[in-house]
Every structure is written in structure tokens, then in C-alpha cells.
ZAMARGU-4260 file (C-alpha; in steps of 0.2 Angstrom, whole numbers, plus 5000, padded with zeros to 4 digits):
<rodrens>
0) 5605/5322/5081 | 5617/5317/5094 | 5623/5325/5110 | 5639/5324/5119 | 5642/5325/5137
5) 5652/5340/5143 | 5670/5337/5147 | 5681/5346/5160 | 5697/5354/5155 | 5711/5342/5161
10) 5723/5356/5163 | 5712/5364/5177 | 5715/5349/5188 | 5702/5342/5201 | 5689/5353/5208
15) 5692/5356/5226 | 5677/5355/5237 | 5671/5371/5245 | 5672/5372/5264 | 5656/5370/5273
20) 5650/5386/5281 | 5638/5387/5295 | 5626/5402/5295 | 5619/5405/5312 | 5601/5412/5311
25) 5600/5430/5318 | 5594/5432/5335 | 5576/5436/5336 | 5572/5454/5340 | 5561/5460/5355
30) 5546/5462/5343 | 5547/5444/5337 | 5533/5432/5342 | 5538/5424/5358 | 5554/5435/5358
35) 5564/5438/5374 | 5567/5454/5384 | 5581/5457/5395 | 5577/5462/5413 | 5581/5480/5410
40) 5571/5480/5394 | 5556/5472/5403 | 5556/5485/5417 | 5558/5499/5404 | 5542/5494/5395
45) 5533/5491/5412 | 5538/5509/5418 | 5532/5516/5401 | 5516/5507/5402 | 5513/5514/5419
50) 5518/5532/5416 | 5510/5535/5400 | 5492/5534/5406 | 5496/5546/5420 | 5504/5558/5408
55) 5489/5558/5397 | 5478/5560/5412 | 5488/5575/5418 | 5487/5583/5400 | 5468/5581/5399
60) 5466/5588/5416 | 5477/5603/5413 | 5469/5607/5397 | 5453/5612/5405 | 5442/5601/5393
65) 5435/5592/5408 | 5429/5600/5424 | 5440/5596/5438 | 5425/5591/5448 | 5423/5576/5436
70) 5442/5574/5432 | 5454/5580/5445 | 5472/5581/5441 | 5485/5568/5447 | 5493/5581/5458
75) 5476/5584/5467 | 5473/5566/5469 | 5491/5564/5477 | 5487/5578/5489 | 5471/5570/5494
80) 5480/5554/5497 | 5492/5564/5508 | 5478/5572/5518 | 5469/5555/5519 | 5485/5548/5527
85) 5489/5562/5539 | 5472/5568/5544 | 5460/5554/5541 | 5460/5535/5543 | 5469/5529/5528
90) 5480/5516/5536 | 5465/5509/5546 | 5454/5509/5530 | 5468/5500/5520 | 5471/5487/5534
95) 5453/5482/5536 | 5451/5481/5517 | 5466/5470/5515 | 5460/5459/5529 | 5443/5457/5521
100) 5450/5453/5504 | 5463/5441/5511 | 5451/5432/5522 | 5438/5429/5508 | 5451/5424/5496
105) 5460/5412/5508 | 5443/5404/5513 | 5440/5402/5494 | 5457/5394/5491 | 5455/5382/5506
110) 5439/5375/5499 | 5442/5377/5480 | 5459/5369/5478 | 5454/5351/5484 | 5437/5352/5476
115) 5444/5357/5459 | 5457/5344/5461 | 5443/5331/5463 | 5433/5338/5449 | 5448/5337/5437
120) 5453/5320/5442 | 5437/5310/5443 | 5423/5311/5429 | 5409/5307/5441 | 5413/5321/5452
125) 5415/5332/5437 | 5398/5327/5431 | 5390/5329/5448 | 5398/5346/5453 | 5404/5356/5437
130) 5386/5360/5430 | 5381/5366/5447 | 5396/5377/5449 | 5394/5384/5431 | 5376/5388/5435
135) 5381/5397/5451 | 5396/5407/5445 | 5385/5417/5433 | 5375/5424/5447 | 5381/5441/5451
140) 5388/5442/5469 | 5379/5459/5472 | 5363/5450/5471 | 5367/5439/5486 | 5369/5455/5497
145) 5351/5454/5505 | 5353/5435/5508 | 5371/5437/5515 | 5364/5451/5527 | 5350/5439/5533
150) 5362/5424/5535 | 5377/5433/5542 | 5371/5450/5549 | 5381/5465/5546 | 5397/5460/5554
155) 5414/5456/5545 | 5408/5439/5541 | 5396/5446/5529 | 5409/5456/5519 | 5420/5441/5519
160) 5406/5430/5512 | 5403/5442/5497 | 5421/5441/5492 | 5420/5422/5495 | 5405/5420/5483
165) 5413/5431/5470 | 5429/5421/5469 | 5426/5403/5475 | 5416/5396/5460 | 5428/5403/5447
170) 5442/5396/5456 | 5435/5379/5457 | 5433/5378/5438 | 5450/5385/5435 | 5459/5373/5446
175) 5449/5358/5439 | 5455/5364/5421 | 5473/5365/5428 | 5471/5347/5433 | 5463/5341/5417
180) 5478/5349/5407 | 5490/5336/5415 | 5497/5325/5401 | 5488/5308/5400 | 5505/5300/5397
185) 5511/5305/5415 | 5496/5297/5422 | 5498/5281/5412 | 5516/5280/5416 | 5512/5281/5434
190) 5499/5267/5432 | 5511/5256/5423 | 5524/5258/5438 | 5510/5252/5450 | 5506/5269/5458
195) 5490/5269/5468 | 5475/5281/5465 | 5481/5292/5480 | 5499/5292/5474 | 5493/5297/5456
200) 5483/5311/5463 | 5497/5317/5476 | 5513/5314/5466 | 5507/5316/5447 | 5492/5327/5446
205) 5495/5339/5460 | 5514/5340/5457 | 5511/5343/5438 | 5497/5356/5441 | 5505/5366/5454
210) 5512/5380/5443 | 5496/5382/5435 | 5487/5382/5451 | 5498/5396/5458 | 5494/5406/5443
215) 5475/5403/5446 | 5477/5409/5464 | 5486/5425/5457 | 5472/5429/5445 | 5458/5425/5457
220) 5466/5437/5470 | 5463/5451/5457 | 5445/5446/5457 | 5444/5446/5476 | 5449/5465/5475
225) 5436/5469/5462 | 5423/5463/5474 | 5429/5473/5488 | 5418/5488/5484 | 5403/5477/5483
230) 5407/5468/5499 | 5409/5485/5508 | 5391/5490/5503 | 5385/5479/5517 | 5383/5491/5532
235) 5402/5496/5532 | 5409/5511/5541 | 5427/5508/5536 | 5438/5502/5522 | 5444/5509/5505
240) 5428/5503/5496 | 5417/5511/5509 | 5427/5528/5507 | 5424/5527/5488 | 5406/5525/5490
245) 5405/5539/5504 | 5415/5551/5493 | 5402/5547/5478 | 5388/5554/5488 | 5397/5571/5491
250) 5405/5572/5473 | 5423/5570/5480 | 5430/5564/5465 | 5448/5566/5471 | 5444/5554/5485
255) 5436/5542/5473 | 5452/5542/5462 | 5463/5541/5477 | 5454/5525/5483 | 5454/5517/5466
260) 5473/5520/5464 | 5476/5513/5481 | 5467/5497/5477 | 5476/5496/5461 | 5493/5498/5469
265) 5489/5485/5483 | 5483/5473/5470 | 5499/5476/5459 | 5510/5473/5474 | 5501/5456/5478
270) 5501/5451/5460 | 5520/5454/5460 | 5522/5444/5476 | 5513/5429/5468 | 5524/5431/5452
275) 5540/5431/5464 | 5533/5416/5473 | 5531/5407/5456 | 5548/5411/5451 | 5555/5404/5467
280) 5544/5389/5468 | 5546/5384/5449 | 5563/5391/5443 | 5563/5379/5429 | 5549/5388/5420
285) 5557/5405/5420 | 5576/5401/5415 | 5573/5404/5397 | 5565/5422/5399
</rodrens>
């Protein structure tokens, strides 16, 4: 059995090549993994995420399912904020709380940034200090209150010390990890070009880890605010945390909610300030968003 190759019809002439067509992939939607949002879309989702919990809170409170003593409505809380501002010492309470948080956080940052840089850069320093830091960071800050009162008394330094204890050790380990994540190729390239140890730390490790370090500061600032109520357990007579604790004794849940919301609002403003600073300091990390 023989086979013959197929022949083309000579009358049809040469076959013209088809023109090449380039098909662009469709733009990923907003729900794609690592997709992009316009600024308007981002703020629309952000507003929705903030408004929906308050709407649900209002509906549950208005339904009467929960006694208002235990769950006051949003409007009652807003009224309490207004009376706190006009009749009580809201501005003074807010100011002293912000001072305590910022002072404890700043003290942590001044010490944790260089220490974390050394732990991340040198293995002997890591072996010497990281296990100890890991050990201490699991100790609850509230357990240090009796010792802090013995060491610092009941002045402002005691409140600042509690916030420092709650943030310092975590900050050290996070900064060290930021430094360790610097690509080894950058360090080796600097060594090849004859950079000294100090130049590598200052011009390679520090410069490369700066964006992550700023994010670390932003996150630990949130932790500093969470330790505010604990810090104001130490013989306080002012502050948002103190007002929350005092309201608990008299079952003033509207004041408790007002204090919690104010702490959350101040923390959100500080978080956005850190994000703005990150965009200004490192614009190359945000131009694709």
C-alpha cells in the first residue's frame, strides 16, 4: 500500500501569510490577586469598611435586643463625647494620653533602632541578645506594674515605662528582621567595591532597610496605644485610659465606648501620618499602586 503526498491546487496561487495579530491580555479587575484600585475606589472601600460596623451597631442597639446599659447606641456615645468635650476635661485627657504614648514610643525607637540594626548585622550580637529579647517579650507588660511603681514611683515616668516595656522588645526583633531581609547580593557588591564595615552598615543595610523600618515603627505605634490603658492603671488621675477605667466602676458604658473610639481615631490618624511619610520618603515603592 502506497501513500501520496497531498498536492496543492496550482490554480489557487501561493498562500498569503496571515497578518500577525497581537492580543493584549485584559486588564486585571479589582478582585484579581494583587490587583489595583484607583484612589477613588480605595477610599470608597475604606469608607464602606468604616461605616458598616457603625450601621450594624446602630441597628442592634435600636432593636432593643441588648440593654442600652450594656450597649449604648452610636448617637448616645456621640452625645457623651460632646458633653465630655464641653463639660469635662476631654482635651486635657487626650493631650496627656498622647504625650505618654509618644514619649514611651519615642524612647523605644531611639534604643530599638540601633540595637535591632546591630542584631541584624552581626551574628555574635544576634546570638548574645536575641534569645534574651525573645524571652522578655513574652512577659506581659501588666505584670511589671508593681516593679515599675517601686522603681519609678507613681509619676509620669512610670506610665511611660509601661508603654516602653510593651513596645521595645517587639520593636527590636522586628528591626533586626528588617535588616536581615536585605539581599546578600547588595552586601557582597559593596564588599567587592571595597566598602568598609561601617559603610556597609550605613550605606547598604540601613538604606535598604529604611522602608521596612518605617513600617515597623507604624505597627509598633499601634501597640503603644494598646498599652495606654495598662499604663494608666498606675495611680493616674487623668487620661483616656484612666477615664475608661473610672467609667467601668460606675457602669458608664457610653463613656467607655467614647474613650475607646477616641483612642481608635487618634491611632488611625497617626497610622495615616506614618503612611503619608512612607509615601513621601519612598515614592518609588508606591508608584505602581
